[in-house]
PDB file as gemmi writes it, atoms N, CA and C in Angstrom:
CRYST1    1.000    1.000    1.000  90.00  90.00  90.00 P 1                      
ATOM      1  N   MET A   1      -8.528   7.905  13.840  1.00  0.00           N  
ATOM      2  CA  MET A   1      -8.498   8.506  12.380  1.00  0.00           C  
ATOM      3  C   MET A   1      -7.508   7.608  11.647  1.00  0.00           C  
ATOM      4  N   TRP A   2      -7.989   7.137  10.544  1.00  0.00           N  
ATOM      5  CA  TRP A   2      -7.033   6.420   9.555  1.00  0.00           C  
ATOM      6  C   TRP A   2      -6.677   7.570   8.418  1.00  0.00           C  
ATOM      7  N   LEU A   3      -5.359   7.409   8.188  1.00  0.00           N  
ATOM      8  CA  LEU A   3      -4.886   8.133   7.098  1.00  0.00           C  
ATOM      9  C   LEU A   3      -3.982   7.356   6.180  1.00  0.00           C  
ATOM     10  N   PHE A   4      -4.368   7.321   4.802  1.00  0.00           N  
ATOM     11  CA  PHE A   4      -3.526   6.768   3.782  1.00  0.00           C  
ATOM     12  C   PHE A   4      -2.661   7.980   3.202  1.00  0.00           C  
ATOM     13  N   LEU A   5      -1.420   7.768   3.136  1.00  0.00           N  
ATOM     14  CA  LEU A   5      -0.584   9.003   2.721  1.00  0.00           C  
ATOM     15  C   LEU A   5       0.060   8.578   1.393  1.00  0.00           C  
ATOM     16  N   GLU A   6       0.678   9.394   0.654  1.00  0.00           N  
ATOM     17  CA  GLU A   6       1.337   9.245  -0.743  1.00  0.00           C  
ATOM     18  C   GLU A   6       2.300   8.059  -0.360  1.00  0.00           C  
ATOM     19  N   GLY A   7       2.426   7.079  -1.334  1.00  0.00           N  
ATOM     20  CA  GLY A   7       3.259   5.902  -1.391  1.00  0.00           C  
ATOM     21  C   GLY A   7       2.573   4.886  -0.651  1.00  0.00           C  
ATOM     22  N   GLY A   8       1.392   5.008  -0.136  1.00  0.00           N  
ATOM     23  CA  GLY A   8       0.712   3.898   0.518  1.00  0.00           C  
ATOM     24  C   GLY A   8       1.000   3.957   2.173  1.00  0.00           C  
ATOM     25  N   ARG A   9       1.672   4.980   2.535  1.00  0.00           N  
ATOM     26  CA  ARG A   9       1.900   5.011   3.938  1.00  0.00           C  
ATOM     27  C   ARG A   9       0.453   5.094   4.675  1.00  0.00           C  
ATOM     28  N   PHE A  10       0.472   4.362   5.893  1.00  0.00           N  
ATOM     29  CA  PHE A  10      -0.797   4.440   6.553  1.00  0.00           C  
ATOM     30  C   PHE A  10      -0.434   4.669   7.968  1.00  0.00           C  
ATOM     31  N   LEU A  11      -1.421   5.526   8.520  1.00  0.00           N  
ATOM     32  CA  LEU A  11      -1.232   5.937   9.910  1.00  0.00           C  
ATOM     33  C   LEU A  11      -2.615   5.853  10.596  1.00  0.00           C  
ATOM     34  N   SER A  12      -2.524   5.432  11.932  1.00  0.00           N  
ATOM     35  CA  SER A  12      -3.688   5.458  12.718  1.00  0.00           C  
ATOM     36  C   SER A  12      -3.371   6.462  13.749  1.00  0.00           C  
ATOM     37  N   ILE A  13      -4.221   7.507  13.922  1.00  0.00           N  
ATOM     38  CA  ILE A  13      -4.075   8.421  14.999  1.00  0.00           C  
ATOM     39  C   ILE A  13      -5.279   8.545  15.856  1.00  0.00           C  
ATOM     40  N   VAL A  14      -4.974   8.350  17.201  1.00  0.00           N  
ATOM     41  CA  VAL A  14      -6.002   8.227  18.161  1.00  0.00           C  
ATOM     42  C   VAL A  14      -5.619   9.340  19.409  1.00  0.00           C  
ATOM     43  N   ALA A  15      -6.648   9.604  20.118  1.00  0.00           N  
ATOM     44  CA  ALA A  15      -6.343  10.481  21.327  1.00  0.00           C  
ATOM     45  C   ALA A  15      -5.412   9.825  22.230  1.00  0.00           C  
ATOM     46  N   ASP A  16      -4.524  10.499  22.850  1.00  0.00           N  
ATOM     47  CA  ASP A  16      -3.595  10.101  23.926  1.00  0.00           C  
ATOM     48  C   ASP A  16      -3.879  10.842  25.161  1.00  0.00           C  
ATOM     49  N   THR A  17      -2.905  11.032  25.932  1.00  0.00           N  
ATOM     50  CA  THR A  17      -3.112  11.737  27.323  1.00  0.00           C  
ATOM     51  C   THR A  17      -2.883  13.148  26.945  1.00  0.00           C  
ATOM     52  N   GLY A  18      -3.451  14.091  27.477  1.00  0.00           N  
ATOM     53  CA  GLY A  18      -3.090  15.460  27.485  1.00  0.00           C  
ATOM     54  C   GLY A  18      -3.149  16.264  26.020  1.00  0.00           C  
ATOM     55  N   ASP A  19      -2.191  16.589  25.804  1.00  0.00           N  
ATOM     56  CA  ASP A  19      -1.947  17.517  24.297  1.00  0.00           C  
ATOM     57  C   ASP A  19      -1.292  16.545  23.417  1.00  0.00           C  
ATOM     58  N   SER A  20      -1.359  15.136  23.497  1.00  0.00           N  
ATOM     59  CA  SER A  20      -0.797  14.359  22.416  1.00  0.00           C  
ATOM     60  C   SER A  20      -1.713  13.362  21.829  1.00  0.00           C  
ATOM     61  N   PHE A  21      -1.207  12.882  20.693  1.00  0.00           N  
ATOM     62  CA  PHE A  21      -1.785  11.858  19.886  1.00  0.00           C  
ATOM     63  C   PHE A  21      -1.024  10.629  20.067  1.00  0.00           C  
ATOM     64  N   LEU A  22      -1.660   9.507  19.864  1.00  0.00           N  
ATOM     65  CA  LEU A  22      -0.906   8.237  19.660  1.00  0.00           C  
ATOM     66  C   LEU A  22      -0.847   7.821  18.116  1.00  0.00           C  
ATOM     67  N   VAL A  23       0.213   8.165  17.426  1.00  0.00           N  
ATOM     68  CA  VAL A  23       0.432   7.767  16.175  1.00  0.00           C  
ATOM     69  C   VAL A  23       0.786   6.377  16.026  1.00  0.00           C  
ATOM     70  N   GLN A  24       0.104   5.607  15.323  1.00  0.00           N  
ATOM     71  CA  GLN A  24       0.398   4.047  15.002  1.00  0.00           C  
ATOM     72  C   GLN A  24       0.605   3.725  13.661  1.00  0.00           C  
ATOM     73  N   ALA A  25       1.397   2.672  13.418  1.00  0.00           N  
ATOM     74  CA  ALA A  25       1.546   2.252  11.986  1.00  0.00           C  
ATOM     75  C   ALA A  25       1.866   0.738  12.014  1.00  0.00           C  
ATOM     76  N   ASN A  26       1.469   0.021  10.994  1.00  0.00           N  
ATOM     77  CA  ASN A  26       1.756  -1.407  10.791  1.00  0.00           C  
ATOM     78  C   ASN A  26       3.183  -1.642  10.219  1.00  0.00           C  
ATOM     79  N   LEU A  27       3.493  -0.823   9.267  1.00  0.00           N  
ATOM     80  CA  LEU A  27       4.773  -1.009   8.520  1.00  0.00           C  
ATOM     81  C   LEU A  27       5.849  -0.031   8.996  1.00  0.00           C  
ATOM     82  N   PRO A  28       7.096  -0.566   8.886  1.00  0.00           N  
ATOM     83  CA  PRO A  28       8.380   0.372   9.303  1.00  0.00           C  
ATOM     84  C   PRO A  28       8.429   1.454   8.257  1.00  0.00           C  
ATOM     85  N   GLY A  29       8.806   2.635   8.818  1.00  0.00           N  
ATOM     86  CA  GLY A  29       9.025   3.815   7.983  1.00  0.00           C  
ATOM     87  C   GLY A  29       7.846   4.774   8.060  1.00  0.00           C  
ATOM     88  N   ASP A  30       6.571   4.195   8.236  1.00  0.00           N  
ATOM     89  CA  ASP A  30       5.488   5.137   8.009  1.00  0.00           C  
ATOM     90  C   ASP A  30       5.442   6.368   9.023  1.00  0.00           C  
ATOM     91  N   ILE A  31       5.679   5.983  10.268  1.00  0.00           N  
ATOM     92  CA  ILE A  31       5.795   7.010  11.264  1.00  0.00           C  
ATOM     93  C   ILE A  31       6.958   7.957  11.021  1.00  0.00           C  
ATOM     94  N   GLU A  32       8.154   7.424  10.865  1.00  0.00           N  
ATOM     95  CA  GLU A  32       9.412   8.233  10.719  1.00  0.00           C  
ATOM     96  C   GLU A  32       9.400   9.194   9.680  1.00  0.00           C  
ATOM     97  N   THR A  33       8.582   8.732   8.606  1.00  0.00           N  
ATOM     98  CA  THR A  33       8.607   9.715   7.380  1.00  0.00           C  
ATOM     99  C   THR A  33       8.023  11.126   7.703  1.00  0.00           C  
ATOM    100  N   ASN A  34       6.993  11.136   8.566  1.00  0.00           N  
ATOM    101  CA  ASN A  34       6.453  12.438   8.873  1.00  0.00           C  
ATOM    102  C   ASN A  34       6.852  12.910  10.351  1.00  0.00           C  
ATOM    103  N   PHE A  35       7.345  11.984  11.119  1.00  0.00           N  
ATOM    104  CA  PHE A  35       7.789  12.503  12.388  1.00  0.00           C  
ATOM    105  C   PHE A  35       9.226  11.854  12.830  1.00  0.00           C  
ATOM    106  N   PRO A  36      10.088  12.250  12.098  1.00  0.00           N  
ATOM    107  CA  PRO A  36      11.463  11.826  12.147  1.00  0.00           C  
ATOM    108  C   PRO A  36      12.266  11.805  13.505  1.00  0.00           C  
ATOM    109  N   SER A  37      11.781  12.784  14.530  1.00  0.00           N  
ATOM    110  CA  SER A  37      12.473  12.757  15.712  1.00  0.00           C  
ATOM    111  C   SER A  37      11.699  12.265  16.855  1.00  0.00           C  
ATOM    112  N   VAL A  38      10.536  11.506  16.693  1.00  0.00           N  
ATOM    113  CA  VAL A  38       9.852  11.026  17.811  1.00  0.00           C  
ATOM    114  C   VAL A  38      10.504   9.611  18.275  1.00  0.00           C  
ATOM    115  N   ASP A  39      10.180   9.195  19.443  1.00  0.00           N  
ATOM    116  CA  ASP A  39      10.686   7.955  19.947  1.00  0.00           C  
ATOM    117  C   ASP A  39       9.592   6.879  19.557  1.00  0.00           C  
ATOM    118  N   ILE A  40       9.904   5.964  18.587  1.00  0.00           N  
ATOM    119  CA  ILE A  40       8.941   5.037  18.191  1.00  0.00           C  
ATOM    120  C   ILE A  40       9.179   3.725  18.900  1.00  0.00           C  
ATOM    121  N   GLN A  41       8.129   3.261  19.479  1.00  0.00           N  
ATOM    122  CA  GLN A  41       8.003   1.875  20.257  1.00  0.00           C  
ATOM    123  C   GLN A  41       7.582   0.791  19.139  1.00  0.00           C  
ATOM    124  N   GLU A  42       8.243  -0.314  19.366  1.00  0.00           N  
ATOM    125  CA  GLU A  42       7.922  -1.500  18.518  1.00  0.00           C  
ATOM    126  C   GLU A  42       7.379  -2.666  19.403  1.00  0.00           C  
ATOM    127  N   ALA A  43       6.302  -3.226  19.057  1.00  0.00           N  
ATOM    128  CA  ALA A  43       5.578  -4.380  19.839  1.00  0.00           C  
ATOM    129  C   ALA A  43       5.300  -5.396  18.964  1.00  0.00           C  
ATOM    130  N   THR A  44       5.224  -6.542  19.555  1.00  0.00           N  
ATOM    131  CA  THR A  44       4.668  -7.629  18.817  1.00  0.00           C  
ATOM    132  C   THR A  44       3.342  -8.260  19.439  1.00  0.00           C  
ATOM    133  N   GLY A  45       2.532  -8.809  18.684  1.00  0.00           N  
ATOM    134  CA  GLY A  45       1.218  -9.352  19.036  1.00  0.00           C  
ATOM    135  C   GLY A  45       0.140  -8.296  19.254  1.00  0.00           C  
ATOM    136  N   THR A  46       0.431  -7.088  18.690  1.00  0.00           N  
ATOM    137  CA  THR A  46      -0.554  -5.865  18.668  1.00  0.00           C  
ATOM    138  C   THR A  46      -1.063  -5.561  17.365  1.00  0.00           C  
ATOM    139  N   GLU A  47      -2.245  -4.808  17.334  1.00  0.00           N  
ATOM    140  CA  GLU A  47      -2.864  -4.538  16.142  1.00  0.00           C  
ATOM    141  C   GLU A  47      -1.817  -3.600  15.267  1.00  0.00           C  
ATOM    142  N   TYR A  48      -1.100  -2.704  15.910  1.00  0.00           N  
ATOM    143  CA  TYR A  48      -0.139  -1.915  15.275  1.00  0.00           C  
ATOM    144  C   TYR A  48       1.201  -2.084  15.774  1.00  0.00           C  
ATOM    145  N   ARG A  49       2.132  -2.544  14.852  1.00  0.00           N  
ATOM    146  CA  ARG A  49       3.590  -2.774  15.429  1.00  0.00           C  
ATOM    147  C   ARG A  49       4.246  -1.700  15.944  1.00  0.00           C  
ATOM    148  N   PHE A  50       3.990  -0.435  15.329  1.00  0.00           N  
ATOM    149  CA  PHE A  50       4.768   0.613  15.739  1.00  0.00           C  
ATOM    150  C   PHE A  50       3.819   1.816  16.331  1.00  0.00           C  
ATOM    151  N   SER A  51       4.385   2.499  17.273  1.00  0.00           N  
ATOM    152  CA  SER A  51       3.701   3.607  17.863  1.00  0.00           C  
ATOM    153  C   SER A  51       4.395   4.663  18.354  1.00  0.00           C  
ATOM    154  N   ALA A  52       3.906   5.821  18.506  1.00  0.00           N  
ATOM    155  CA  ALA A  52       4.583   7.078  19.123  1.00  0.00           C  
ATOM    156  C   ALA A  52       3.805   8.027  19.600  1.00  0.00           C  
ATOM    157  N   THR A  53       4.014   8.623  20.773  1.00  0.00           N  
ATOM    158  CA  THR A  53       3.271   9.676  21.373  1.00  0.00           C  
ATOM    159  C   THR A  53       3.844  10.984  20.750  1.00  0.00           C  
ATOM    160  N   VAL A  54       2.918  11.687  20.103  1.00  0.00           N  
ATOM    161  CA  VAL A  54       3.390  12.917  19.278  1.00  0.00           C  
ATOM    162  C   VAL A  54       2.481  14.106  19.791  1.00  0.00           C  
ATOM    163  N   PRO A  55       2.997  15.271  20.045  1.00  0.00           N  
ATOM    164  CA  PRO A  55       2.247  16.540  20.427  1.00  0.00           C  
ATOM    165  C   PRO A  55       1.150  16.680  19.347  1.00  0.00           C  
ATOM    166  N   ARG A  56       0.051  17.021  19.907  1.00  0.00           N  
ATOM    167  CA  ARG A  56      -1.161  17.309  18.959  1.00  0.00           C  
ATOM    168  C   ARG A  56      -0.751  18.368  17.811  1.00  0.00           C  
ATOM    169  N   GLN A  57      -0.180  19.471  18.220  1.00  0.00           N  
ATOM    170  CA  GLN A  57       0.139  20.535  17.408  1.00  0.00           C  
ATOM    171  C   GLN A  57       1.066  19.907  16.211  1.00  0.00           C  
ATOM    172  N   THR A  58       2.040  19.132  16.583  1.00  0.00           N  
ATOM    173  CA  THR A  58       3.067  18.478  15.569  1.00  0.00           C  
ATOM    174  C   THR A  58       2.143  17.707  14.566  1.00  0.00           C  
ATOM    175  N   VAL A  59       1.288  17.021  15.117  1.00  0.00           N  
ATOM    176  CA  VAL A  59       0.374  16.019  14.169  1.00  0.00           C  
ATOM    177  C   VAL A  59      -0.309  16.770  13.309  1.00  0.00           C  
ATOM    178  N   MET A  60      -1.131  17.904  13.784  1.00  0.00           N  
ATOM    179  CA  MET A  60      -1.956  19.002  13.097  1.00  0.00           C  
ATOM    180  C   MET A  60      -1.076  19.415  12.025  1.00  0.00           C  
ATOM    181  N   SER A  61       0.153  19.918  12.242  1.00  0.00           N  
ATOM    182  CA  SER A  61       1.058  20.644  11.418  1.00  0.00           C  
ATOM    183  C   SER A  61       1.328  19.717  10.317  1.00  0.00           C  
ATOM    184  N   VAL A  62       1.736  18.441  10.600  1.00  0.00           N  
ATOM    185  CA  VAL A  62       2.156  17.479   9.557  1.00  0.00           C  
ATOM    186  C   VAL A  62       1.114  17.174   8.671  1.00  0.00           C  
ATOM    187  N   ILE A  63      -0.177  17.059   9.128  1.00  0.00           N  
ATOM    188  CA  ILE A  63      -1.396  16.840   8.170  1.00  0.00           C  
ATOM    189  C   ILE A  63      -1.586  17.997   7.394  1.00  0.00           C  
ATOM    190  N   GLN A  64      -1.496  19.238   7.794  1.00  0.00           N  
ATOM    191  CA  GLN A  64      -1.684  20.431   6.985  1.00  0.00           C  
ATOM    192  C   GLN A  64      -0.492  20.400   5.898  1.00  0.00           C  
ATOM    193  N   ASP A  65       0.737  20.109   6.304  1.00  0.00           N  
ATOM    194  CA  ASP A  65       1.711  20.038   5.176  1.00  0.00           C  
ATOM    195  C   ASP A  65       1.367  18.960   4.184  1.00  0.00           C  
ATOM    196  N   GLU A  66       0.973  17.895   4.553  1.00  0.00           N  
ATOM    197  CA  GLU A  66       0.530  16.727   3.688  1.00  0.00           C  
ATOM    198  C   GLU A  66      -0.542  17.335   2.732  1.00  0.00           C  
ATOM    199  N   LEU A  67      -1.508  18.024   3.186  1.00  0.00           N  
ATOM    200  CA  LEU A  67      -2.744  18.473   2.324  1.00  0.00           C  
ATOM    201  C   LEU A  67      -2.159  19.476   1.455  1.00  0.00           C  
ATOM    202  N   ALA A  68      -1.238  20.419   1.944  1.00  0.00           N  
ATOM    203  CA  ALA A  68      -0.748  21.661   1.131  1.00  0.00           C  
ATOM    204  C   ALA A  68       0.116  21.025  -0.108  1.00  0.00           C  
ATOM    205  N   GLY A  69       0.824  19.891   0.246  1.00  0.00           N  
ATOM    206  CA  GLY A  69       1.702  19.395  -0.845  1.00  0.00           C  
ATOM    207  C   GLY A  69       0.992  18.351  -1.672  1.00  0.00           C  
ATOM    208  N   LEU A  70      -0.187  18.041  -1.414  1.00  0.00           N  
ATOM    209  CA  LEU A  70      -0.901  17.024  -2.288  1.00  0.00           C  
ATOM    210  C   LEU A  70      -0.989  17.423  -3.802  1.00  0.00           C  
ATOM    211  N   ASN A  71      -0.517  16.733  -4.630  1.00  0.00           N  
ATOM    212  CA  ASN A  71      -0.541  16.984  -6.126  1.00  0.00           C  
ATOM    213  C   ASN A  71      -0.866  15.812  -6.999  1.00  0.00           C  
ATOM    214  N   TYR A  72      -1.354  14.786  -6.348  1.00  0.00           N  
ATOM    215  CA  TYR A  72      -1.857  13.619  -7.306  1.00  0.00           C  
ATOM    216  C   TYR A  72      -3.308  13.492  -7.306  1.00  0.00           C  
ATOM    217  N   SER A  73      -3.761  12.871  -8.381  1.00  0.00           N  
ATOM    218  CA  SER A  73      -5.266  12.619  -8.410  1.00  0.00           C  
ATOM    219  C   SER A  73      -5.844  11.366  -7.987  1.00  0.00           C  
ATOM    220  N   ASP A  74      -4.848  10.319  -7.852  1.00  0.00           N  
ATOM    221  CA  ASP A  74      -5.240   9.114  -7.347  1.00  0.00           C  
ATOM    222  C   ASP A  74      -4.082   8.430  -6.505  1.00  0.00           C  
ATOM    223  N   LEU A  75      -4.383   8.205  -5.325  1.00  0.00           N  
ATOM    224  CA  LEU A  75      -3.358   7.665  -4.319  1.00  0.00           C  
ATOM    225  C   LEU A  75      -2.893   6.451  -4.905  1.00  0.00           C  
ATOM    226  N   SER A  76      -3.592   5.567  -5.301  1.00  0.00           N  
ATOM    227  CA  SER A  76      -3.143   4.225  -5.871  1.00  0.00           C  
ATOM    228  C   SER A  76      -1.938   4.471  -6.838  1.00  0.00           C  
ATOM    229  N   LYS A  77      -1.895   5.397  -7.639  1.00  0.00           N  
ATOM    230  CA  LYS A  77      -0.718   5.628  -8.597  1.00  0.00           C  
ATOM    231  C   LYS A  77       0.559   5.985  -7.857  1.00  0.00           C  
ATOM    232  N   THR A  78       0.405   6.340  -6.664  1.00  0.00           N  
ATOM    233  CA  THR A  78       1.718   6.720  -5.927  1.00  0.00           C  
ATOM    234  C   THR A  78       2.363   5.476  -5.188  1.00  0.00           C  
ATOM    235  N   VAL A  79       1.620   4.476  -5.190  1.00  0.00           N  
ATOM    236  CA  VAL A  79       2.136   3.210  -4.445  1.00  0.00           C  
ATOM    237  C   VAL A  79       2.736   2.442  -5.346  1.00  0.00           C  
ATOM    238  N   CYS A  80       4.069   2.046  -5.043  1.00  0.00           N  
ATOM    239  CA  CYS A  80       4.741   1.118  -5.784  1.00  0.00           C  
ATOM    240  C   CYS A  80       5.203  -0.158  -5.264  1.00  0.00           C  
ATOM    241  N   ASN A  81       5.200  -0.223  -3.774  1.00  0.00           N  
ATOM    242  CA  ASN A  81       5.563  -1.372  -3.181  1.00  0.00           C  
ATOM    243  C   ASN A  81       4.578  -2.461  -3.216  1.00  0.00           C  
ATOM    244  N   PRO A  82       4.828  -3.606  -3.700  1.00  0.00           N  
ATOM    245  CA  PRO A  82       3.760  -4.519  -3.890  1.00  0.00           C  
ATOM    246  C   PRO A  82       2.945  -4.953  -2.724  1.00  0.00           C  
ATOM    247  N   ASN A  83       3.486  -4.996  -1.529  1.00  0.00           N  
ATOM    248  CA  ASN A  83       2.823  -5.165  -0.270  1.00  0.00           C  
ATOM    249  C   ASN A  83       1.863  -4.119   0.027  1.00  0.00           C  
ATOM    250  N   ARG A  84       2.323  -2.745  -0.057  1.00  0.00           N  
ATOM    251  CA  ARG A  84       1.419  -1.703   0.041  1.00  0.00           C  
ATOM    252  C   ARG A  84       0.387  -1.583  -1.051  1.00  0.00           C  
ATOM    253  N   VAL A  85       0.748  -2.007  -2.320  1.00  0.00           N  
ATOM    254  CA  VAL A  85      -0.391  -2.021  -3.306  1.00  0.00           C  
ATOM    255  C   VAL A  85      -1.453  -2.884  -2.899  1.00  0.00           C  
ATOM    256  N   LYS A  86      -1.035  -4.112  -2.412  1.00  0.00           N  
ATOM    257  CA  LYS A  86      -2.274  -4.991  -1.966  1.00  0.00           C  
ATOM    258  C   LYS A  86      -3.070  -4.445  -0.940  1.00  0.00           C  
ATOM    259  N   ALA A  87      -2.341  -3.934  -0.008  1.00  0.00           N  
ATOM    260  CA  ALA A  87      -3.163  -3.344   1.224  1.00  0.00           C  
ATOM    261  C   ALA A  87      -4.129  -2.272   0.798  1.00  0.00           C  
ATOM    262  N   VAL A  88      -3.620  -1.281   0.090  1.00  0.00           N  
ATOM    263  CA  VAL A  88      -4.412  -0.094  -0.394  1.00  0.00           C  
ATOM    264  C   VAL A  88      -5.604  -0.737  -1.264  1.00  0.00           C  
ATOM    265  N   ASN A  89      -5.353  -1.373  -2.219  1.00  0.00           N  
ATOM    266  CA  ASN A  89      -6.340  -2.098  -3.059  1.00  0.00           C  
ATOM    267  C   ASN A  89      -7.463  -2.852  -2.186  1.00  0.00           C  
ATOM    268  N   MET A  90      -7.089  -3.549  -1.162  1.00  0.00           N  
ATOM    269  CA  MET A  90      -8.014  -4.342  -0.306  1.00  0.00           C  
ATOM    270  C   MET A  90      -8.854  -3.324   0.541  1.00  0.00           C  
ATOM    271  N   VAL A  91      -8.392  -2.232   0.932  1.00  0.00           N  
ATOM    272  CA  VAL A  91      -9.196  -1.395   1.806  1.00  0.00           C  
ATOM    273  C   VAL A  91     -10.171  -0.627   0.736  1.00  0.00           C  
ATOM    274  N   LYS A  92      -9.643  -0.271  -0.360  1.00  0.00           N  
ATOM    275  CA  LYS A  92     -10.440   0.320  -1.620  1.00  0.00           C  
ATOM    276  C   LYS A  92     -11.600  -0.518  -1.848  1.00  0.00           C  
ATOM    277  N   GLU A  93     -11.410  -2.048  -1.998  1.00  0.00           N  
ATOM    278  CA  GLU A  93     -12.456  -2.747  -2.359  1.00  0.00           C  
ATOM    279  C   GLU A  93     -13.241  -2.914  -1.249  1.00  0.00           C  
ATOM    280  N   ALA A  94     -12.887  -2.907   0.095  1.00  0.00           N  
ATOM    281  CA  ALA A  94     -13.856  -3.104   1.325  1.00  0.00           C  
ATOM    282  C   ALA A  94     -14.696  -1.893   1.190  1.00  0.00           C  
ATOM    283  N   MET A  95     -14.124  -0.733   0.902  1.00  0.00           N  
ATOM    284  CA  MET A  95     -15.072   0.422   0.864  1.00  0.00           C  
ATOM    285  C   MET A  95     -16.014   0.495  -0.199  1.00  0.00           C  
ATOM    286  N   VAL A  96     -15.775   0.011  -1.370  1.00  0.00           N  
ATOM    287  CA  VAL A  96     -16.737  -0.036  -2.295  1.00  0.00           C  
ATOM    288  C   VAL A  96     -17.740  -1.093  -2.081  1.00  0.00           C  
ATOM    289  N   ASP A  97     -17.397  -2.268  -1.431  1.00  0.00           N  
ATOM    290  CA  ASP A  97     -18.392  -3.056  -0.922  1.00  0.00           C  
ATOM    291  C   ASP A  97     -19.388  -2.512  -0.014  1.00  0.00           C  
ATOM    292  N   ALA A  98     -18.835  -1.758   1.012  1.00  0.00           N  
ATOM    293  CA  ALA A  98     -19.689  -1.068   1.842  1.00  0.00           C  
ATOM    294  C   ALA A  98     -20.487  -0.079   1.279  1.00  0.00           C  
ATOM    295  N   GLN A  99     -19.933   0.661   0.160  1.00  0.00           N  
ATOM    296  CA  GLN A  99     -20.734   1.647  -0.508  1.00  0.00           C  
ATOM    297  C   GLN A  99     -22.027   0.953  -1.294  1.00  0.00           C  
ATOM    298  N   GLU A 100     -21.864  -0.210  -1.832  1.00  0.00           N  
ATOM    299  CA  GLU A 100     -22.800  -1.028  -2.481  1.00  0.00           C  
ATOM    300  C   GLU A 100     -23.984  -1.451  -1.482  1.00  0.00           C  
ATOM    301  N   VAL A 101     -23.505  -1.865  -0.338  1.00  0.00           N  
ATOM    302  CA  VAL A 101     -24.453  -2.077   0.829  1.00  0.00           C  
ATOM    303  C   VAL A 101     -25.388  -0.990   1.165  1.00  0.00           C  
ATOM    304  N   ALA A 102     -24.753   0.096   1.265  1.00  0.00           N  
ATOM    305  CA  ALA A 102     -25.517   1.429   1.665  1.00  0.00           C  
ATOM    306  C   ALA A 102     -26.366   1.919   0.544  1.00  0.00           C  
ATOM    307  N   ARG A 103     -25.959   1.571  -0.781  1.00  0.00           N  
ATOM    308  CA  ARG A 103     -26.952   1.862  -1.896  1.00  0.00           C  
ATOM    309  C   ARG A 103     -28.129   0.952  -1.883  1.00  0.00           C  
ATOM    310  N   ARG A 104     -27.917  -0.216  -1.436  1.00  0.00           N  
ATOM    311  CA  ARG A 104     -29.045  -1.075  -1.341  1.00  0.00           C  
ATOM    312  C   ARG A 104     -29.998  -0.886   0.056  1.00  0.00           C  
ATOM    313  N   GLY A 105     -29.527   0.124   0.830  1.00  0.00           N  
ATOM    314  CA  GLY A 105     -30.244   0.375   1.952  1.00  0.00           C  
ATOM    315  C   GLY A 105     -29.780  -0.178   3.226  1.00  0.00           C  
ATOM    316  N   GLY A 106     -28.692  -0.920   3.101  1.00  0.00           N  
ATOM    317  CA  GLY A 106     -28.220  -1.727   4.242  1.00  0.00           C  
ATOM    318  C   GLY A 106     -27.334  -0.980   5.312  1.00  0.00           C  
ATOM    319  N   ASP A 107     -27.176   0.310   5.208  1.00  0.00           N  
ATOM    320  CA  ASP A 107     -26.376   0.997   5.991  1.00  0.00           C  
ATOM    321  C   ASP A 107     -27.333   2.272   6.609  1.00  0.00           C  
ATOM    322  N   VAL A 108     -27.893   2.021   7.700  1.00  0.00           N  
ATOM    323  CA  VAL A 108     -28.979   2.743   8.352  1.00  0.00           C  
ATOM    324  C   VAL A 108     -28.250   3.934   9.154  1.00  0.00           C  
ATOM    325  N   GLY A 109     -27.588   3.502  10.193  1.00  0.00           N  
ATOM    326  CA  GLY A 109     -26.896   4.467  10.881  1.00  0.00           C  
ATOM    327  C   GLY A 109     -25.448   4.269  10.816  1.00  0.00           C  
ATOM    328  N   SER A 110     -24.677   5.442  10.489  1.00  0.00           N  
ATOM    329  CA  SER A 110     -23.293   5.463  10.144  1.00  0.00           C  
ATOM    330  C   SER A 110     -22.378   6.264  11.241  1.00  0.00           C  
ATOM    331  N   VAL A 111     -23.114   6.868  12.224  1.00  0.00           N  
ATOM    332  CA  VAL A 111     -22.233   7.687  13.051  1.00  0.00           C  
ATOM    333  C   VAL A 111     -22.437   7.237  14.441  1.00  0.00           C  
ATOM    334  N   CYS A 112     -21.351   6.862  15.108  1.00  0.00           N  
ATOM    335  CA  CYS A 112     -21.399   6.569  16.534  1.00  0.00           C  
ATOM    336  C   CYS A 112     -20.350   7.381  17.228  1.00  0.00           C  
ATOM    337  N   HIS A 113     -20.359   7.619  18.379  1.00  0.00           N  
ATOM    338  CA  HIS A 113     -19.412   8.401  19.144  1.00  0.00           C  
ATOM    339  C   HIS A 113     -18.660   7.703  20.166  1.00  0.00           C  
ATOM    340  N   ALA A 114     -17.378   7.882  20.051  1.00  0.00           N  
ATOM    341  CA  ALA A 114     -16.567   7.024  21.299  1.00  0.00           C  
ATOM    342  C   ALA A 114     -16.816   7.643  22.627  1.00  0.00           C  
ATOM    343  N   THR A 115     -17.089   6.672  23.522  1.00  0.00           N  
ATOM    344  CA  THR A 115     -17.369   7.122  24.828  1.00  0.00           C  
ATOM    345  C   THR A 115     -16.244   6.922  25.831  1.00  0.00           C  
ATOM    346  N   GLU A 116     -15.130   6.580  25.369  1.00  0.00           N  
ATOM    347  CA  GLU A 116     -13.897   6.252  26.274  1.00  0.00           C  
ATOM    348  C   GLU A 116     -13.415   7.515  26.900  1.00  0.00           C  
TER     349      GLU A 116                                                      
END                                                                             
């Protein structure tokens, strides 16, 4: 699951072992903002530079809190850092492009299920 949060913070959340999720981020500070007490690992040469194993209940609680506190009508307007503005805009443009392909009938099957 990918989440863009206020300020352009980006988290990738995937299943981990047992009752945990693996929370991943590309940019410093994105994990710590919502999970200040977790042990964050930093790696080089990987898709996500930062990662942390976080209990599922903690992740679900944080997402619930983010939704409860959401008070903006446009995520883009919450992003001030130029690097993050560029990243958010590139994702937005890619999704608009995908939308146009789908409008033209080019997106037949959109659901697949992970088998890992």
